[in-house]
mmJSON file of the N, C-alpha and C atoms, coordinates in Angstrom:
{"data_MODEL":{"atom_site":{
"group_PDB":["ATOM","ATOM","ATOM","ATOM","ATOM","ATOM","ATOM","ATOM","ATOM","ATOM","ATOM","ATOM","ATOM","ATOM","ATOM","ATOM","ATOM","ATOM","ATOM","ATOM","ATOM","ATOM","ATOM","ATOM","ATOM","ATOM","ATOM","ATOM","ATOM","ATOM","ATOM","ATOM","ATOM","ATOM","ATOM","ATOM","ATOM","ATOM","ATOM","ATOM","ATOM","ATOM","ATOM","ATOM","ATOM","ATOM","ATOM","ATOM","ATOM","ATOM","ATOM","ATOM","ATOM","ATOM","ATOM","ATOM","ATOM","ATOM","ATOM","ATOM","ATOM","ATOM","ATOM","ATOM","ATOM","ATOM","ATOM","ATOM","ATOM","ATOM","ATOM","ATOM","ATOM","ATOM","ATOM","ATOM","ATOM","ATOM","ATOM","ATOM","ATOM","ATOM","ATOM","ATOM","ATOM","ATOM","ATOM","ATOM","ATOM","ATOM","ATOM","ATOM","ATOM","ATOM","ATOM","ATOM","ATOM","ATOM","ATOM","ATOM","ATOM","ATOM","ATOM","ATOM","ATOM","ATOM","ATOM","ATOM","ATOM","ATOM","ATOM","ATOM","ATOM","ATOM","ATOM","ATOM","ATOM","ATOM","ATOM","ATOM","ATOM","ATOM","ATOM","ATOM","ATOM","ATOM","ATOM","ATOM","ATOM","ATOM","ATOM","ATOM","ATOM","ATOM","ATOM","ATOM","ATOM","ATOM","ATOM","ATOM","ATOM","ATOM","ATOM","ATOM","ATOM","ATOM","ATOM","ATOM","ATOM","ATOM","ATOM","ATOM","ATOM","ATOM","ATOM","ATOM","ATOM","ATOM","ATOM","ATOM","ATOM","ATOM","ATOM","ATOM","ATOM","ATOM","ATOM","ATOM","ATOM","ATOM","ATOM","ATOM","ATOM","ATOM","ATOM","ATOM","ATOM","ATOM","ATOM","ATOM","ATOM","ATOM","ATOM","ATOM","ATOM","ATOM","ATOM","ATOM","ATOM","ATOM","ATOM","ATOM","ATOM","ATOM","ATOM","ATOM","ATOM","ATOM","ATOM","ATOM","ATOM","ATOM","ATOM","ATOM","ATOM","ATOM","ATOM","ATOM","ATOM","ATOM","ATOM","ATOM","ATOM","ATOM","ATOM","ATOM","ATOM","ATOM","ATOM","ATOM","ATOM","ATOM","ATOM","ATOM","ATOM","ATOM","ATOM","ATOM"],
"id":[1,2,3,4,5,6,7,8,9,10,11,12,13,14,15,16,17,18,19,20,21,22,23,24,25,26,27,28,29,30,31,32,33,34,35,36,37,38,39,40,41,42,43,44,45,46,47,48,49,50,51,52,53,54,55,56,57,58,59,60,61,62,63,64,65,66,67,68,69,70,71,72,73,74,75,76,77,78,79,80,81,82,83,84,85,86,87,88,89,90,91,92,93,94,95,96,97,98,99,100,101,102,103,104,105,106,107,108,109,110,111,112,113,114,115,116,117,118,119,120,121,122,123,124,125,126,127,128,129,130,131,132,133,134,135,136,137,138,139,140,141,142,143,144,145,146,147,148,149,150,151,152,153,154,155,156,157,158,159,160,161,162,163,164,165,166,167,168,169,170,171,172,173,174,175,176,177,178,179,180,181,182,183,184,185,186,187,188,189,190,191,192,193,194,195,196,197,198,199,200,201,202,203,204,205,206,207,208,209,210,211,212,213,214,215,216,217,218,219,220,221,222,223,224,225,226,227,228],
"type_symbol":["N","C","C","N","C","C","N","C","C","N","C","C","N","C","C","N","C","C","N","C","C","N","C","C","N","C","C","N","C","C","N","C","C","N","C","C","N","C","C","N","C","C","N","C","C","N","C","C","N","C","C","N","C","C","N","C","C","N","C","C","N","C","C","N","C","C","N","C","C","N","C","C","N","C","C","N","C","C","N","C","C","N","C","C","N","C","C","N","C","C","N","C","C","N","C","C","N","C","C","N","C","C","N","C","C","N","C","C","N","C","C","N","C","C","N","C","C","N","C","C","N","C","C","N","C","C","N","C","C","N","C","C","N","C","C","N","C","C","N","C","C","N","C","C","N","C","C","N","C","C","N","C","C","N","C","C","N","C","C","N","C","C","N","C","C","N","C","C","N","C","C","N","C","C","N","C","C","N","C","C","N","C","C","N","C","C","N","C","C","N","C","C","N","C","C","N","C","C","N","C","C","N","C","C","N","C","C","N","C","C","N","C","C","N","C","C","N","C","C","N","C","C","N","C","C","N","C","C"],
"label_atom_id":["N","CA","C","N","CA","C","N","CA","C","N","CA","C","N","CA","C","N","CA","C","N","CA","C","N","CA","C","N","CA","C","N","CA","C","N","CA","C","N","CA","C","N","CA","C","N","CA","C","N","CA","C","N","CA","C","N","CA","C","N","CA","C","N","CA","C","N","CA","C","N","CA","C","N","CA","C","N","CA","C","N","CA","C","N","CA","C","N","CA","C","N","CA","C","N","CA","C","N","CA","C","N","CA","C","N","CA","C","N","CA","C","N","CA","C","N","CA","C","N","CA","C","N","CA","C","N","CA","C","N","CA","C","N","CA","C","N","CA","C","N","CA","C","N","CA","C","N","CA","C","N","CA","C","N","CA","C","N","CA","C","N","CA","C","N","CA","C","N","CA","C","N","CA","C","N","CA","C","N","CA","C","N","CA","C","N","CA","C","N","CA","C","N","CA","C","N","CA","C","N","CA","C","N","CA","C","N","CA","C","N","CA","C","N","CA","C","N","CA","C","N","CA","C","N","CA","C","N","CA","C","N","CA","C","N","CA","C","N","CA","C","N","CA","C","N","CA","C","N","CA","C","N","CA","C","N","CA","C","N","CA","C","N","CA","C"],
"label_alt_id":[null,null,null,null,null,null,null,null,null,null,null,null,null,null,null,null,null,null,null,null,null,null,null,null,null,null,null,null,null,null,null,null,null,null,null,null,null,null,null,null,null,null,null,null,null,null,null,null,null,null,null,null,null,null,null,null,null,null,null,null,null,null,null,null,null,null,null,null,null,null,null,null,null,null,null,null,null,null,null,null,null,null,null,null,null,null,null,null,null,null,null,null,null,null,null,null,null,null,null,null,null,null,null,null,null,null,null,null,null,null,null,null,null,null,null,null,null,null,null,null,null,null,null,null,null,null,null,null,null,null,null,null,null,null,null,null,null,null,null,null,null,null,null,null,null,null,null,null,null,null,null,null,null,null,null,null,null,null,null,null,null,null,null,null,null,null,null,null,null,null,null,null,null,null,null,null,null,null,null,null,null,null,null,null,null,null,null,null,null,null,null,null,null,null,null,null,null,null,null,null,null,null,null,null,null,null,null,null,null,null,null,null,null,null,null,null,null,null,null,null,null,null,null,null,null,null,null,null],
"label_comp_id":["UNK","UNK","UNK","UNK","UNK","UNK","UNK","UNK","UNK","UNK","UNK","UNK","UNK","UNK","UNK","UNK","UNK","UNK","UNK","UNK","UNK","UNK","UNK","UNK","UNK","UNK","UNK","UNK","UNK","UNK","UNK","UNK","UNK","UNK","UNK","UNK","UNK","UNK","UNK","UNK","UNK","UNK","UNK","UNK","UNK","UNK","UNK","UNK","UNK","UNK","UNK","UNK","UNK","UNK","UNK","UNK","UNK","UNK","UNK","UNK","UNK","UNK","UNK","UNK","UNK","UNK","UNK","UNK","UNK","UNK","UNK","UNK","UNK","UNK","UNK","UNK","UNK","UNK","UNK","UNK","UNK","UNK","UNK","UNK","UNK","UNK","UNK","UNK","UNK","UNK","UNK","UNK","UNK","UNK","UNK","UNK","UNK","UNK","UNK","UNK","UNK","UNK","UNK","UNK","UNK","UNK","UNK","UNK","UNK","UNK","UNK","UNK","UNK","UNK","UNK","UNK","UNK","UNK","UNK","UNK","UNK","UNK","UNK","UNK","UNK","UNK","UNK","UNK","UNK","UNK","UNK","UNK","UNK","UNK","UNK","UNK","UNK","UNK","UNK","UNK","UNK","UNK","UNK","UNK","UNK","UNK","UNK","UNK","UNK","UNK","UNK","UNK","UNK","UNK","UNK","UNK","UNK","UNK","UNK","UNK","UNK","UNK","UNK","UNK","UNK","UNK","UNK","UNK","UNK","UNK","UNK","UNK","UNK","UNK","UNK","UNK","UNK","UNK","UNK","UNK","UNK","UNK","UNK","UNK","UNK","UNK","UNK","UNK","UNK","UNK","UNK","UNK","UNK","UNK","UNK","UNK","UNK","UNK","UNK","UNK","UNK","UNK","UNK","UNK","UNK","UNK","UNK","UNK","UNK","UNK","UNK","UNK","UNK","UNK","UNK","UNK","UNK","UNK","UNK","UNK","UNK","UNK","UNK","UNK","UNK","UNK","UNK","UNK"],
"label_asym_id":["A","A","A","A","A","A","A","A","A","A","A","A","A","A","A","A","A","A","A","A","A","A","A","A","A","A","A","A","A","A","A","A","A","A","A","A","A","A","A","A","A","A","A","A","A","A","A","A","A","A","A","A","A","A","A","A","A","A","A","A","A","A","A","A","A","A","A","A","A","A","A","A","A","A","A","A","A","A","A","A","A","A","A","A","A","A","A","A","A","A","A","A","A","A","A","A","A","A","A","A","A","A","A","A","A","A","A","A","A","A","A","A","A","A","A","A","A","A","A","A","A","A","A","A","A","A","A","A","A","A","A","A","A","A","A","A","A","A","A","A","A","A","A","A","A","A","A","A","A","A","A","A","A","A","A","A","A","A","A","A","A","A","A","A","A","A","A","A","A","A","A","A","A","A","A","A","A","A","A","A","A","A","A","A","A","A","A","A","A","A","A","A","A","A","A","A","A","A","A","A","A","A","A","A","A","A","A","A","A","A","A","A","A","A","A","A","A","A","A","A","A","A","A","A","A","A","A","A"],
"label_entity_id":["1","1","1","1","1","1","1","1","1","1","1","1","1","1","1","1","1","1","1","1","1","1","1","1","1","1","1","1","1","1","1","1","1","1","1","1","1","1","1","1","1","1","1","1","1","1","1","1","1","1","1","1","1","1","1","1","1","1","1","1","1","1","1","1","1","1","1","1","1","1","1","1","1","1","1","1","1","1","1","1","1","1","1","1","1","1","1","1","1","1","1","1","1","1","1","1","1","1","1","1","1","1","1","1","1","1","1","1","1","1","1","1","1","1","1","1","1","1","1","1","1","1","1","1","1","1","1","1","1","1","1","1","1","1","1","1","1","1","1","1","1","1","1","1","1","1","1","1","1","1","1","1","1","1","1","1","1","1","1","1","1","1","1","1","1","1","1","1","1","1","1","1","1","1","1","1","1","1","1","1","1","1","1","1","1","1","1","1","1","1","1","1","1","1","1","1","1","1","1","1","1","1","1","1","1","1","1","1","1","1","1","1","1","1","1","1","1","1","1","1","1","1","1","1","1","1","1","1"],
"label_seq_id":[1,1,1,2,2,2,3,3,3,4,4,4,5,5,5,6,6,6,7,7,7,8,8,8,9,9,9,10,10,10,11,11,11,12,12,12,13,13,13,14,14,14,15,15,15,16,16,16,17,17,17,18,18,18,19,19,19,20,20,20,21,21,21,22,22,22,23,23,23,24,24,24,25,25,25,26,26,26,27,27,27,28,28,28,29,29,29,30,30,30,31,31,31,32,32,32,33,33,33,34,34,34,35,35,35,36,36,36,37,37,37,38,38,38,39,39,39,40,40,40,41,41,41,42,42,42,43,43,43,44,44,44,45,45,45,46,46,46,47,47,47,48,48,48,49,49,49,50,50,50,51,51,51,52,52,52,53,53,53,54,54,54,55,55,55,56,56,56,57,57,57,58,58,58,59,59,59,60,60,60,61,61,61,62,62,62,63,63,63,64,64,64,65,65,65,66,66,66,67,67,67,68,68,68,69,69,69,70,70,70,71,71,71,72,72,72,73,73,73,74,74,74,75,75,75,76,76,76],
"pdbx_PDB_ins_code":[null,null,null,null,null,null,null,null,null,null,null,null,null,null,null,null,null,null,null,null,null,null,null,null,null,null,null,null,null,null,null,null,null,null,null,null,null,null,null,null,null,null,null,null,null,null,null,null,null,null,null,null,null,null,null,null,null,null,null,null,null,null,null,null,null,null,null,null,null,null,null,null,null,null,null,null,null,null,null,null,null,null,null,null,null,null,null,null,null,null,null,null,null,null,null,null,null,null,null,null,null,null,null,null,null,null,null,null,null,null,null,null,null,null,null,null,null,null,null,null,null,null,null,null,null,null,null,null,null,null,null,null,null,null,null,null,null,null,null,null,null,null,null,null,null,null,null,null,null,null,null,null,null,null,null,null,null,null,null,null,null,null,null,null,null,null,null,null,null,null,null,null,null,null,null,null,null,null,null,null,null,null,null,null,null,null,null,null,null,null,null,null,null,null,null,null,null,null,null,null,null,null,null,null,null,null,null,null,null,null,null,null,null,null,null,null,null,null,null,null,null,null,null,null,null,null,null,null],
"Cartn_x":[0.916,0.45,1.159,2.209,3.272,3.78,4.067,4.373,3.444,2.231,1.139,0.793,1.132,1.238,1.863,3.501,5.022,4.149,4.099,3.625,3.27,1.69,0.295,1.357,2.328,2.369,3.956,4.612,6.051,5.594,4.086,3.691,2.599,2.069,1.778,2.867,3.22,4.417,5.464,5.524,5.512,5.435,3.801,2.871,2.903,2.906,3.315,3.76,5.336,6.23,6.906,5.89,5.447,4.809,3.723,3.251,3.145,4.172,4.44,5.75,6.208,7.29,6.657,5.241,4.74,5.273,4.659,4.572,3.903,3.69,3.058,1.366,-0.011,-0.667,-1.192,-1.092,-1.907,-3.141,-2.727,-3.591,-5.059,-4.149,-5.023,-6.378,-7.381,-7.983,-9.592,-9.327,-9.741,-10.815,-12.097,-13.441,-13.549,-13.461,-13.769,-12.605,-11.687,-10.791,-12.17,-12.714,-13.767,-14.62,-15.517,-17.023,-16.634,-15.28,-14.98,-14.872,-14.582,-14.571,-15.547,-16.64,-18.247,-18.435,-18.124,-19.135,-20.374,-20.248,-21.25,-20.801,-19.192,-19.358,-20.398,-20.814,-21.755,-22.982,-23.065,-24.908,-25.243,-23.316,-22.79,-23.064,-23.068,-23.155,-24.015,-24.725,-25.793,-26.517,-26.513,-27.417,-26.848,-26.044,-25.514,-25.869,-26.523,-26.535,-27.831,-28.785,-30.071,-30.184,-29.949,-29.87,-29.068,-28.594,-28.619,-29.896,-29.437,-31.186,-32.032,-31.888,-33.506,-33.429,-31.923,-32.173,-32.7,-31.833,-31.467,-32.942,-33.434,-35.346,-36.153,-35.866,-36.789,-36.133,-35.164,-34.508,-35.277,-35.209,-35.592,-37.254,-37.844,-39.274,-40.032,-38.768,-38.86,-38.678,-38.111,-37.888,-38.289,-39.719,-40.353,-41.578,-41.853,-42.871,-42.676,-41.353,-41.097,-41.605,-40.767,-41.39,-42.647,-43.25,-44.727,-45.395,-45.474,-45.473,-44.766,-43.637,-42.923,-43.803,-44.202,-45.418,-46.032,-46.812,-48.136,-48.541,-47.32,-46.481,-46.871,-45.997,-45.504,-47.322,-47.878,-48.984,-50.029,-50.386,-51.171,-49.918],
"Cartn_y":[-1.202,0.133,1.083,1.173,2.511,2.751,1.548,1.757,2.241,2.189,2.159,3.759,4.093,5.604,6.339,6.201,6.298,6.296,5.791,5.906,6.525,7.04,7.798,9.435,9.033,10.971,11.57,10.163,10.688,10.818,9.855,10.193,11.65,12.091,13.21,14.129,14.309,15.414,15.383,14.132,14.599,15.291,14.158,14.876,16.594,17.27,18.83,19.75,18.869,19.583,20.073,19.153,19.165,20.076,19.82,21.039,22.643,22.462,23.804,24.135,23.372,24.054,24.103,24.209,25.017,26.054,26.862,27.591,28.632,30.25,30.048,30.768,30.481,30.973,32.503,32.917,34.437,34.797,34.935,35.285,36.721,37.592,38.814,38.383,37.874,38.034,39.616,38.997,41.001,40.929,40.081,40.462,40.537,39.844,41.079,42.084,42.431,43.831,44.683,44.386,45.332,44.974,44.085,44.155,45.476,44.861,46.423,47.28,47.304,48.784,49.804,49.003,49.084,49.083,48.555,49.112,47.486,46.702,45.338,44.512,44.415,43.956,43.522,44.814,44.292,44.151,44.109,43.759,41.943,41.964,39.97,39.376,40.38,40.165,39.807,40.631,41.178,40.184,40.027,38.253,37.162,37.043,35.74,35.638,37.176,37.394,36.831,37.073,37.218,35.995,35.23,33.468,32.876,33.741,32.723,33.376,34.678,34.452,33.406,33.595,32.841,31.673,30.895,29.143,29.089,30.098,29.649,30.218,31.153,31.217,30.322,29.561,28.214,26.512,27.223,26.063,26.223,27.498,27.804,27.139,27.913,27.391,26.051,25.19,23.407,22.985,23.252,22.961,23.047,24.465,24.518,23.593,23.405,22.734,20.904,21.101,19.216,19.405,20.426,20.375,19.868,20.761,20.939,19.393,19.175,17.835,16.646,16.673,15.657,15.261,16.898,17.106,16.732,16.332,16.328,14.338,13.39,12.35,11.944,12.369,12.176,12.622,13.431,13.218,12.304,11.518,10.555,9.371],
"Cartn_z":[-0.116,0.163,0.141,0.569,0.846,-0.307,-1.185,-1.899,-3.692,-3.281,-4.717,-4.001,-3.46,-3.023,-2.52,-2.754,-3.341,-4.49,-5.75,-7.397,-7.626,-7.016,-7.01,-6.892,-5.787,-5.655,-6.747,-7.011,-7.776,-9.06,-9.478,-10.685,-10.601,-9.482,-9.92,-9.699,-9.423,-9.101,-10.357,-10.847,-12.748,-13.385,-13.287,-14.612,-13.791,-13.35,-12.263,-13.116,-13.029,-12.982,-14.706,-15.462,-16.301,-17.741,-17.063,-16.697,-16.526,-15.509,-15.337,-16.175,-16.589,-17.988,-19.133,-18.917,-20.508,-21.13,-21.463,-22.297,-20.936,-20.895,-20.557,-22.11,-21.288,-22.677,-22.177,-23.384,-24.131,-23.291,-22.547,-21.899,-22.121,-22.978,-23.725,-24.797,-24.47,-25.359,-26.123,-27.033,-27.232,-27.449,-27.302,-27.28,-25.814,-24.649,-23.702,-23.687,-23.87,-23.866,-24.232,-25.605,-27.061,-26.244,-25.225,-24.374,-22.894,-22.784,-21.106,-22.067,-22.903,-23.593,-24.214,-24.248,-24.847,-23.209,-22.261,-21.816,-21.386,-22.225,-22.755,-21.582,-20.576,-20.06,-19.08,-18.623,-17.429,-17.618,-18.892,-19.529,-19.396,-20.055,-19.784,-18.395,-17.18,-15.742,-15.732,-15.742,-14.954,-15.842,-17.427,-18.126,-16.309,-16.427,-15.718,-13.914,-13.118,-12.392,-12.397,-12.701,-13.163,-13.617,-14.156,-13.887,-12.931,-12.343,-11.301,-10.348,-9.548,-8.843,-9.292,-10.345,-11.093,-10.637,-10.929,-10.346,-8.914,-8.1,-6.568,-6.28,-6.911,-6.509,-6.714,-8.269,-8.556,-6.46,-6.737,-5.922,-4.596,-4.167,-2.9,-2.928,-3.743,-4.18,-3.56,-4.987,-4.715,-3.957,-3.053,-1.907,-0.378,-0.733,0.05,0.203,-1.332,-1.56,-1.326,-1.542,-1.348,0.521,1.241,2.573,2.956,1.826,2.495,2.322,0.816,0.554,1.916,2.013,3.433,4.931,5.147,6.028,5.719,4.723,4.292,4.659,3.915,4.118,5.148,6.123,7.19,8.941,8.19,9.134,8.925,7.584,7.173,7.555],
"occupancy":[1.0,1.0,1.0,1.0,1.0,1.0,1.0,1.0,1.0,1.0,1.0,1.0,1.0,1.0,1.0,1.0,1.0,1.0,1.0,1.0,1.0,1.0,1.0,1.0,1.0,1.0,1.0,1.0,1.0,1.0,1.0,1.0,1.0,1.0,1.0,1.0,1.0,1.0,1.0,1.0,1.0,1.0,1.0,1.0,1.0,1.0,1.0,1.0,1.0,1.0,1.0,1.0,1.0,1.0,1.0,1.0,1.0,1.0,1.0,1.0,1.0,1.0,1.0,1.0,1.0,1.0,1.0,1.0,1.0,1.0,1.0,1.0,1.0,1.0,1.0,1.0,1.0,1.0,1.0,1.0,1.0,1.0,1.0,1.0,1.0,1.0,1.0,1.0,1.0,1.0,1.0,1.0,1.0,1.0,1.0,1.0,1.0,1.0,1.0,1.0,1.0,1.0,1.0,1.0,1.0,1.0,1.0,1.0,1.0,1.0,1.0,1.0,1.0,1.0,1.0,1.0,1.0,1.0,1.0,1.0,1.0,1.0,1.0,1.0,1.0,1.0,1.0,1.0,1.0,1.0,1.0,1.0,1.0,1.0,1.0,1.0,1.0,1.0,1.0,1.0,1.0,1.0,1.0,1.0,1.0,1.0,1.0,1.0,1.0,1.0,1.0,1.0,1.0,1.0,1.0,1.0,1.0,1.0,1.0,1.0,1.0,1.0,1.0,1.0,1.0,1.0,1.0,1.0,1.0,1.0,1.0,1.0,1.0,1.0,1.0,1.0,1.0,1.0,1.0,1.0,1.0,1.0,1.0,1.0,1.0,1.0,1.0,1.0,1.0,1.0,1.0,1.0,1.0,1.0,1.0,1.0,1.0,1.0,1.0,1.0,1.0,1.0,1.0,1.0,1.0,1.0,1.0,1.0,1.0,1.0,1.0,1.0,1.0,1.0,1.0,1.0,1.0,1.0,1.0,1.0,1.0,1.0,1.0,1.0,1.0,1.0,1.0,1.0],
"B_iso_or_equiv":[0.0,0.0,0.0,0.0,0.0,0.0,0.0,0.0,0.0,0.0,0.0,0.0,0.0,0.0,0.0,0.0,0.0,0.0,0.0,0.0,0.0,0.0,0.0,0.0,0.0,0.0,0.0,0.0,0.0,0.0,0.0,0.0,0.0,0.0,0.0,0.0,0.0,0.0,0.0,0.0,0.0,0.0,0.0,0.0,0.0,0.0,0.0,0.0,0.0,0.0,0.0,0.0,0.0,0.0,0.0,0.0,0.0,0.0,0.0,0.0,0.0,0.0,0.0,0.0,0.0,0.0,0.0,0.0,0.0,0.0,0.0,0.0,0.0,0.0,0.0,0.0,0.0,0.0,0.0,0.0,0.0,0.0,0.0,0.0,0.0,0.0,0.0,0.0,0.0,0.0,0.0,0.0,0.0,0.0,0.0,0.0,0.0,0.0,0.0,0.0,0.0,0.0,0.0,0.0,0.0,0.0,0.0,0.0,0.0,0.0,0.0,0.0,0.0,0.0,0.0,0.0,0.0,0.0,0.0,0.0,0.0,0.0,0.0,0.0,0.0,0.0,0.0,0.0,0.0,0.0,0.0,0.0,0.0,0.0,0.0,0.0,0.0,0.0,0.0,0.0,0.0,0.0,0.0,0.0,0.0,0.0,0.0,0.0,0.0,0.0,0.0,0.0,0.0,0.0,0.0,0.0,0.0,0.0,0.0,0.0,0.0,0.0,0.0,0.0,0.0,0.0,0.0,0.0,0.0,0.0,0.0,0.0,0.0,0.0,0.0,0.0,0.0,0.0,0.0,0.0,0.0,0.0,0.0,0.0,0.0,0.0,0.0,0.0,0.0,0.0,0.0,0.0,0.0,0.0,0.0,0.0,0.0,0.0,0.0,0.0,0.0,0.0,0.0,0.0,0.0,0.0,0.0,0.0,0.0,0.0,0.0,0.0,0.0,0.0,0.0,0.0,0.0,0.0,0.0,0.0,0.0,0.0,0.0,0.0,0.0,0.0,0.0,0.0],
"pdbx_formal_charge":[null,null,null,null,null,null,null,null,null,null,null,null,null,null,null,null,null,null,null,null,null,null,null,null,null,null,null,null,null,null,null,null,null,null,null,null,null,null,null,null,null,null,null,null,null,null,null,null,null,null,null,null,null,null,null,null,null,null,null,null,null,null,null,null,null,null,null,null,null,null,null,null,null,null,null,null,null,null,null,null,null,null,null,null,null,null,null,null,null,null,null,null,null,null,null,null,null,null,null,null,null,null,null,null,null,null,null,null,null,null,null,null,null,null,null,null,null,null,null,null,null,null,null,null,null,null,null,null,null,null,null,null,null,null,null,null,null,null,null,null,null,null,null,null,null,null,null,null,null,null,null,null,null,null,null,null,null,null,null,null,null,null,null,null,null,null,null,null,null,null,null,null,null,null,null,null,null,null,null,null,null,null,null,null,null,null,null,null,null,null,null,null,null,null,null,null,null,null,null,null,null,null,null,null,null,null,null,null,null,null,null,null,null,null,null,null,null,null,null,null,null,null,null,null,null,null,null,null],
"auth_seq_id":[1,1,1,2,2,2,3,3,3,4,4,4,5,5,5,6,6,6,7,7,7,8,8,8,9,9,9,10,10,10,11,11,11,12,12,12,13,13,13,14,14,14,15,15,15,16,16,16,17,17,17,18,18,18,19,19,19,20,20,20,21,21,21,22,22,22,23,23,23,24,24,24,25,25,25,26,26,26,27,27,27,28,28,28,29,29,29,30,30,30,31,31,31,32,32,32,33,33,33,34,34,34,35,35,35,36,36,36,37,37,37,38,38,38,39,39,39,40,40,40,41,41,41,42,42,42,43,43,43,44,44,44,45,45,45,46,46,46,47,47,47,48,48,48,49,49,49,50,50,50,51,51,51,52,52,52,53,53,53,54,54,54,55,55,55,56,56,56,57,57,57,58,58,58,59,59,59,60,60,60,61,61,61,62,62,62,63,63,63,64,64,64,65,65,65,66,66,66,67,67,67,68,68,68,69,69,69,70,70,70,71,71,71,72,72,72,73,73,73,74,74,74,75,75,75,76,76,76],
"auth_comp_id":["UNK","UNK","UNK","UNK","UNK","UNK","UNK","UNK","UNK","UNK","UNK","UNK","UNK","UNK","UNK","UNK","UNK","UNK","UNK","UNK","UNK","UNK","UNK","UNK","UNK","UNK","UNK","UNK","UNK","UNK","UNK","UNK","UNK","UNK","UNK","UNK","UNK","UNK","UNK","UNK","UNK","UNK","UNK","UNK","UNK","UNK","UNK","UNK","UNK","UNK","UNK","UNK","UNK","UNK","UNK","UNK","UNK","UNK","UNK","UNK","UNK","UNK","UNK","UNK","UNK","UNK","UNK","UNK","UNK","UNK","UNK","UNK","UNK","UNK","UNK","UNK","UNK","UNK","UNK","UNK","UNK","UNK","UNK","UNK","UNK","UNK","UNK","UNK","UNK","UNK","UNK","UNK","UNK","UNK","UNK","UNK","UNK","UNK","UNK","UNK","UNK","UNK","UNK","UNK","UNK","UNK","UNK","UNK","UNK","UNK","UNK","UNK","UNK","UNK","UNK","UNK","UNK","UNK","UNK","UNK","UNK","UNK","UNK","UNK","UNK","UNK","UNK","UNK","UNK","UNK","UNK","UNK","UNK","UNK","UNK","UNK","UNK","UNK","UNK","UNK","UNK","UNK","UNK","UNK","UNK","UNK","UNK","UNK","UNK","UNK","UNK","UNK","UNK","UNK","UNK","UNK","UNK","UNK","UNK","UNK","UNK","UNK","UNK","UNK","UNK","UNK","UNK","UNK","UNK","UNK","UNK","UNK","UNK","UNK","UNK","UNK","UNK","UNK","UNK","UNK","UNK","UNK","UNK","UNK","UNK","UNK","UNK","UNK","UNK","UNK","UNK","UNK","UNK","UNK","UNK","UNK","UNK","UNK","UNK","UNK","UNK","UNK","UNK","UNK","UNK","UNK","UNK","UNK","UNK","UNK","UNK","UNK","UNK","UNK","UNK","UNK","UNK","UNK","UNK","UNK","UNK","UNK","UNK","UNK","UNK","UNK","UNK","UNK"],
"auth_asym_id":["A","A","A","A","A","A","A","A","A","A","A","A","A","A","A","A","A","A","A","A","A","A","A","A","A","A","A","A","A","A","A","A","A","A","A","A","A","A","A","A","A","A","A","A","A","A","A","A","A","A","A","A","A","A","A","A","A","A","A","A","A","A","A","A","A","A","A","A","A","A","A","A","A","A","A","A","A","A","A","A","A","A","A","A","A","A","A","A","A","A","A","A","A","A","A","A","A","A","A","A","A","A","A","A","A","A","A","A","A","A","A","A","A","A","A","A","A","A","A","A","A","A","A","A","A","A","A","A","A","A","A","A","A","A","A","A","A","A","A","A","A","A","A","A","A","A","A","A","A","A","A","A","A","A","A","A","A","A","A","A","A","A","A","A","A","A","A","A","A","A","A","A","A","A","A","A","A","A","A","A","A","A","A","A","A","A","A","A","A","A","A","A","A","A","A","A","A","A","A","A","A","A","A","A","A","A","A","A","A","A","A","A","A","A","A","A","A","A","A","A","A","A","A","A","A","A","A","A"],
"auth_atom_id":["N","CA","C","N","CA","C","N","CA","C","N","CA","C","N","CA","C","N","CA","C","N","CA","C","N","CA","C","N","CA","C","N","CA","C","N","CA","C","N","CA","C","N","CA","C","N","CA","C","N","CA","C","N","CA","C","N","CA","C","N","CA","C","N","CA","C","N","CA","C","N","CA","C","N","CA","C","N","CA","C","N","CA","C","N","CA","C","N","CA","C","N","CA","C","N","CA","C","N","CA","C","N","CA","C","N","CA","C","N","CA","C","N","CA","C","N","CA","C","N","CA","C","N","CA","C","N","CA","C","N","CA","C","N","CA","C","N","CA","C","N","CA","C","N","CA","C","N","CA","C","N","CA","C","N","CA","C","N","CA","C","N","CA","C","N","CA","C","N","CA","C","N","CA","C","N","CA","C","N","CA","C","N","CA","C","N","CA","C","N","CA","C","N","CA","C","N","CA","C","N","CA","C","N","CA","C","N","CA","C","N","CA","C","N","CA","C","N","CA","C","N","CA","C","N","CA","C","N","CA","C","N","CA","C","N","CA","C","N","CA","C","N","CA","C","N","CA","C","N","CA","C","N","CA","C","N","CA","C","N","CA","C","N","CA","C"],
"pdbx_PDB_model_num":[1,1,1,1,1,1,1,1,1,1,1,1,1,1,1,1,1,1,1,1,1,1,1,1,1,1,1,1,1,1,1,1,1,1,1,1,1,1,1,1,1,1,1,1,1,1,1,1,1,1,1,1,1,1,1,1,1,1,1,1,1,1,1,1,1,1,1,1,1,1,1,1,1,1,1,1,1,1,1,1,1,1,1,1,1,1,1,1,1,1,1,1,1,1,1,1,1,1,1,1,1,1,1,1,1,1,1,1,1,1,1,1,1,1,1,1,1,1,1,1,1,1,1,1,1,1,1,1,1,1,1,1,1,1,1,1,1,1,1,1,1,1,1,1,1,1,1,1,1,1,1,1,1,1,1,1,1,1,1,1,1,1,1,1,1,1,1,1,1,1,1,1,1,1,1,1,1,1,1,1,1,1,1,1,1,1,1,1,1,1,1,1,1,1,1,1,1,1,1,1,1,1,1,1,1,1,1,1,1,1,1,1,1,1,1,1,1,1,1,1,1,1,1,1,1,1,1,1]
}}}
């Protein structure tokens, strides 16, 4: 078991060294810069926030409905 653990750690270490030796990727995205310059990035942020708010609202309502059904089943 110790040998397997040692080999796993060694393999992970060697793989991570290989990944760290790679050339850095150019993180300059022209589309994002253009959207920031035009002020449209806030529209994207707003839409994503609205979607997340809708999902959270849906999950809260679903949880309350399920709790109500569970209470009804426990009474009967």
